[in-house]
Steps between C-alpha positions, in 0.01 A plus 500: 500500500653822386299756693649642819229354725534153347146532369428296189442693180223430248715256301576292809134499603399385151756218524351400836156479335646285223641271768163481678322432168753277318500391138356295339202505739472881476609781277575837664439812289656816644352846425176375347193697393163353593150628414345725762172408670195522274693627201726351237627837373652605836799315637683472827859396549591213726865470606497123450243244393550127563285268287472126551570291191365158600138498385431176682563678833277795415592848387652729763586869469709672766562875472773672698570860590873545550601780734857494621486839673321489836416873487343460156292213636378711791422802280282311251130530579321170549290403197295191590334493155838408350533191717 
């Protein structure tokens, strides 16, 4: 970890997600646009999206917000409709 506080950066956090959701069972797509609620012409960005690839186990989607800065995390207003 290169930052002075030994906090992981976005790349390291994305790698951790890829480890949690390993290939070939999942594919992890960083910086992905997804349709917004109720509209296909408005998009939101998700920092990472993990998608299961084994149809026989059912389709799973896991979205992740990556925030490596604690102050940024605290300053963002809660938006439950994005959950």
